[in-house]
C-alpha positions in Angstrom: 124.1 75.1 84.0 122.1 78.2 83.2 118.9 76.2 83.4 119.7 75.3 87.0 117.2 77.1 89.3 120.0 77.6 91.8 122.0 79.8 89.3 121.4 83.5 88.6 123.2 85.6 86.1 124.8 88.7 87.7 124.0 92.1 86.1 127.7 93.0 85.8 128.7 89.6 84.4 129.4 86.3 85.9 127.1 84.0 87.8 126.0 83.2 91.4 124.9 80.0 93.0 122.1 80.8 95.3 122.4 77.5 97.2 126.1 77.9 98.1 126.3 81.7 98.1 129.2 81.4 95.7 130.0 83.6 92.6 131.6 82.3 89.4 133.4 84.6 86.9 132.4 82.5 83.8 130.6 79.4 82.6 133.5 77.0 83.0 134.0 78.1 86.6 130.2 77.8 87.2 130.1 74.2 85.7 133.1 73.2 87.8 131.3 74.5 91.0 128.1 72.7 90.2 129.9 69.4 89.8 131.9 69.9 93.0 131.5 68.1 96.3 130.2 71.2 98.2 127.3 71.9 95.8 126.3 68.2 95.6 126.5 67.9 99.4 124.2 70.9 99.9 121.8 69.6 97.3 121.6 66.4 99.3 121.2 68.2 102.6 118.4 70.4 101.1 116.6 67.3 99.7 116.8 65.8 103.2 115.4 68.9 104.9 112.5 69.1 102.4 111.7 65.5 103.1 111.6 66.3 106.8 109.3 69.3 106.1 106.9 67.1 104.1 106.4 64.7 107.0 106.3 67.4 109.8 103.5 69.3 111.5 103.3 72.8 113.0 101.4 72.5 116.2 100.2 75.4 118.5 97.4 76.0 121.0 98.6 73.6 123.7 98.9 74.7 127.3 102.1 76.3 128.5 104.4 73.7 130.1 103.3 70.9 127.8 106.3 68.7 127.2 107.6 67.2 124.0 106.9 63.7 125.4 103.2 64.6 125.8 103.0 65.8 122.2 104.9 62.7 121.0 102.5 60.4 122.8 99.5 62.2 121.4 100.7 62.2 117.8 102.0 58.6 118.1 98.4 57.6 117.6 98.8 58.6 113.9 102.1 56.9 113.3 105.6 56.7 114.7 107.0 60.1 115.8 110.6 60.7 114.8 111.2 64.0 116.7 109.4 66.8 118.5 111.1 70.2 118.5 109.6 72.6 121.1 109.8 76.4 121.0 111.5 76.4 124.3 112.0 80.1 124.6 108.3 81.1 124.4 106.5 77.8 124.6 104.0 78.8 121.9 104.4 76.1 119.2 106.2 72.9 118.3 107.3 71.0 115.2 106.3 67.4 115.2 108.2 65.2 112.7 106.5 61.9 111.9 108.3 58.9 110.4 106.5 59.1 107.1 104.3 61.5 105.2 101.3 59.0 105.4 101.3 59.5 109.2 101.3 63.2 108.7 98.3 63.0 106.3 96.4 60.9 108.9 96.9 63.6 111.5 95.9 66.4 109.1 92.7 64.5 108.2 91.6 64.5 111.8 88.9 67.2 112.0 89.8 68.3 115.6 92.8 67.8 117.9 92.6 68.2 121.7 95.2 67.7 124.4 94.6 68.2 128.1 91.5 70.3 127.4 93.1 72.6 124.9 92.2 72.6 121.2 95.3 72.1 119.1 95.9 73.9 115.8 97.6 71.5 113.5 99.0 72.4 110.1 101.5 71.2 107.6 104.9 72.7 108.3 105.7 75.6 106.0 108.5 74.8 103.5 111.4 77.1 104.1 113.8 78.4 101.5 117.0 76.4 102.2 119.8 78.7 103.1 123.4 77.7 103.7 125.5 79.5 106.3 129.0 78.5 107.1 129.5 77.7 110.7 131.8 79.6 113.0 131.7 82.9 111.1 130.3 86.0 112.7 127.5 87.8 111.0 129.1 91.2 111.8 132.3 92.7 110.7 134.3 94.9 113.1 133.1 98.5 112.9 135.3 100.7 110.7 136.7 103.6 112.7 137.6 106.8 110.7 141.3 105.9 111.1 140.9 102.4 109.7 138.8 103.7 106.9 141.3 106.3 106.0 144.1 103.7 106.1 142.2 101.4 103.8 141.5 104.1 101.3 145.1 105.3 101.2 146.1 102.0 99.7 143.9 102.6 96.6 145.7 103.8 93.5 143.3 106.6 92.5 140.0 108.3 93.5 137.9 106.0 91.3 139.5 103.0 93.1 138.9 104.7 96.5 135.2 105.2 95.7 134.8 101.6 94.6 136.6 100.3 97.6 134.4 102.5 99.9 131.3 100.6 98.7 132.9 97.3 99.7 133.9 98.6 103.1 130.5 100.1 104.0 128.0 97.8 102.4 126.5 94.7 104.1 128.7 91.6 104.1 127.5 88.3 102.7 127.1 87.0 106.2 125.0 90.0 107.2 122.8 89.5 104.1 122.4 85.9 105.0 121.3 86.6 108.5 118.6 89.1 107.3 117.4 86.5 104.7 117.1 83.9 107.5 115.2 86.3 109.7 112.7 87.1 106.9 112.3 83.3 106.4 111.6 82.8 110.1 109.1 85.7 110.2 107.3 84.3 107.1 107.0 80.8 108.7 105.6 82.1 112.0 103.2 84.7 110.6 101.8 82.3 108.0 100.5 80.2 110.8 98.5 83.0 112.3 97.7 85.0 109.1 97.2 82.3 106.4 98.4 83.4 102.9 100.3 86.5 104.1 103.7 87.4 102.9 106.7 89.2 104.5 108.5 91.4 102.1 111.8 93.3 103.0 112.2 96.8 101.7 114.3 99.9 102.3 118.0 100.1 102.9 118.5 96.4 103.4 117.6 95.6 99.8 117.5 98.8 97.8 121.2 98.6 96.6 122.5 101.3 99.0 122.8 99.3 102.2 125.2 100.0 105.0 126.3 97.9 107.9 123.9 98.0 110.8 121.0 99.5 108.8 117.5 98.6 110.1 115.5 95.7 108.7 112.2 97.2 107.3 109.5 94.6 106.6 106.0 94.8 105.0 103.4 92.3 106.2 101.0 92.0 103.3 97.7 90.8 104.7 95.6 91.2 101.6 95.8 87.5 100.7 94.7 86.7 104.3 91.7 89.0 104.0 90.7 87.3 100.7 90.9 83.9 102.3 88.7 85.1 105.2 86.2 86.6 102.7 86.0 83.4 100.7 85.7 81.3 103.9 82.8 83.5 105.2 81.0 83.4 101.8 81.3 79.6 101.5 82.5 78.0 104.7 82.3 74.4 103.5 83.9 75.1 100.2 86.6 77.1 101.8 87.5 74.5 104.5 90.7 73.6 102.8 92.1 77.1 102.7 93.3 77.1 106.3 91.7 80.5 107.0 89.0 79.0 109.3 91.5 77.3 111.5 93.8 80.2 112.2 94.3 81.5 115.7 92.7 84.7 114.4 89.8 83.0 112.8 87.3 84.9 114.9 88.8 88.3 113.8 87.7 90.0 110.6 90.9 91.6 109.4 89.1 93.7 106.7 86.9 95.3 109.4 89.5 95.6 112.1 91.0 99.1 112.6 94.7 99.4 111.7 95.9 100.0 115.3 94.2 96.8 116.5 95.9 94.9 113.6 99.2 96.3 114.6 98.7 95.1 118.2 97.9 91.6 116.8 101.2 91.7 114.9 103.0 92.8 118.0 101.5 90.0 120.0 102.6 87.4 117.5 106.1 88.8 117.5 106.3 88.8 121.4 104.9 85.4 121.9 105.9 83.3 118.9 109.1 84.6 117.2 112.3 83.3 119.0 114.9 85.9 119.8 112.7 88.9 119.3 112.8 91.6 122.1 111.6 95.1 122.8 108.4 94.8 120.7 106.0 97.8 120.6 103.4 99.1 118.2 103.6 102.7 117.1 100.1 103.3 115.6 100.3 107.1 115.8 103.5 107.4 113.6 103.2 109.0 110.1 103.6 105.4 108.9 102.3 103.1 111.7 104.7 100.3 112.5 105.6 97.6 115.0 109.2 98.0 116.2 111.3 95.1 117.3 114.9 94.0 118.0 116.4 90.6 117.3 118.7 89.6 120.2 121.1 87.2 118.5 121.9 89.4 115.5 121.4 92.8 117.2 119.2 93.9 114.3 116.5 96.5 114.9 113.6 96.6 112.6 110.0 97.7 111.8 107.0 95.9 110.4 104.3 97.9 108.6 101.1 96.6 107.2 100.2 99.2 104.6 103.2 100.6 102.8 103.1 99.6 99.1 104.7 103.0 98.2 107.8 102.1 100.1 108.1 98.8 98.1 108.0 100.7 94.8 110.5 103.2 96.1 112.8 100.3 97.0 112.4 98.8 93.5 113.1 102.2 91.9 116.4 102.6 93.9 117.4 99.1 92.9 116.8 100.0 89.2 119.0 103.1 89.6 121.8 101.1 91.4 121.9 98.6 88.5 121.6 101.1 85.7 125.1 102.4 85.8 128.2 101.2 87.7 129.0 104.8 88.8 125.8 105.3 90.8 126.6 103.3 93.9 130.2 104.6 94.5 129.1 108.2 94.1 126.2 107.7 96.5 128.4 106.1 99.2 131.1 108.8 98.7 128.6 111.7 99.1 127.0 110.2 102.1 130.4 109.7 103.8 131.3 113.3 102.9 128.0 114.6 104.3 128.6 112.7 107.6 132.1 114.1 108.0 130.9 117.6 107.3 128.2 117.4 110.0 125.4 117.5 107.4 124.1 113.9 108.1 124.3 111.3 110.8 123.6 111.7 114.5 123.2 115.4 115.4 125.5 116.7 118.1 124.0 120.2 118.1 120.7 121.6 117.0 119.1 121.8 113.6 117.8 119.4 111.0 120.1 117.0 109.2 119.8 115.0 106.0 119.3 111.3 106.2 120.9 108.8 103.8 117.6 108.4 101.9 117.5 112.2 101.1 121.1 112.3 100.2 120.6 109.3 97.8 117.7 111.0 96.1 119.8 114.2 95.7 122.6 112.2 94.0 120.1 110.5 91.7 118.6 113.8 90.7 122.1 115.2 90.0 122.8 112.2 87.7 119.5 112.6 85.9 120.3 116.3 85.1 123.9 115.8 83.7 124.4 116.5 80.0 124.1 113.9 78.7 122.3 112.2 81.7 123.7 109.3 83.5 120.2 108.1 84.7 116.8 108.5 82.9 114.3 110.9 84.5 111.1 109.5 86.1 109.2 110.9 83.1 111.3 108.9 80.7 111.0 105.8 82.9 107.2 106.2 82.8 107.3 106.2 79.0 109.4 103.0 79.0 107.1 101.2 81.4 105.1 98.3 80.0 101.5 97.6 80.8 102.5 95.2 83.6 104.6 97.9 85.2 102.0 100.6 85.3 100.7 101.3 88.8 99.3 104.2 90.9 99.6 104.2 94.7 98.0 106.9 96.9 97.7 109.1 93.9 101.4 108.7 92.9 102.2 107.4 89.4 104.8 104.7 90.2 105.1 103.4 86.6 108.7 102.4 85.6 110.2 99.3 84.0 111.4 96.7 86.5 114.0 95.2 84.1 117.2 97.2 83.9 117.9 95.7 80.5 115.1 97.9 79.0 117.2 101.0 79.7 119.6 102.4 77.1 123.2 102.7 78.4 124.2 106.2 79.2 126.4 108.0 76.7 127.9 110.2 79.5 131.6 109.4 80.0 132.4 111.6 83.0 
């Protein structure tokens, strides 16, 4: 079972099935799950979805108001069309599923597609990461009022139990994590069509190990691979014809030479026109860290997309490392942040004066743990010494070298 790509070992023991979003306490339980009906049914469903993707096309560039029947008739010239799924909300693209992969290859081999005077952009459909979400369950838990939180904590037997329980009460639920994962997958599929080779990477509070319900979804759009594709296509157009860069909607825009504010506006345009459910999109090019802000209607999530923020990615990985290094770290961080909010030191200000945000409070707790005697967490200088060659990196003048694998850290001898 441990060789199964769907299985991951958990840092605190036990296993997790990524496909079914199920945890198992030991190997016998894991084996029983993998042999069960639910896992085998989802494996079958995933195989079916992948087969659909391998015979489907992503089509854009058609006139607004074009019907599914018109697209079906056009692509019927290459083989029988099984289904056409239109982006009904924004009318910007469609998924055309053909009856077999050979028909799809014939359509892809056509050098140019045109419908009603509009040049179509036709690509293979991106393969999504298959994610299972149980039907009928809300992605949001009811908000915890101070009274409900106090009542829940009173039921714990001691302070240690209260602190551990606090983490479970305030962190993202599995459903919330799944919604965020699906959103990242959706963004990746859409942006790849317009920025070939790009990647969407979540960072910040959603993934750094210190998440709270309702926290923003921070995303980095890495355009460096797209710039490389454009450069290779410009250097050798014929040799690069298979890269996909020359047939992008942005093929006439040199991203490497385009100012960052203009790139942000392009990102905002793709969000507005092509990502279902996205609202209130606006670029903020003058911010300390320029971003495009958005809100997702169905989930209620607010978020930012930045295009040059590698330092934030490394900050996120560093916090992940600290969260996994010792089981006392997360409960202490959550407890201090709740205390600070109750004391008026953090959260939404009701009067004047600066307040600490959760990120600052988290760093203060980590520094406290690094300076205990003996320390609970290693200092950044010690982490730099432990970093291997593959972990050494400098960003904007900051040495961000530290080991990515928590197993390389010596367990703390502090027993407080």
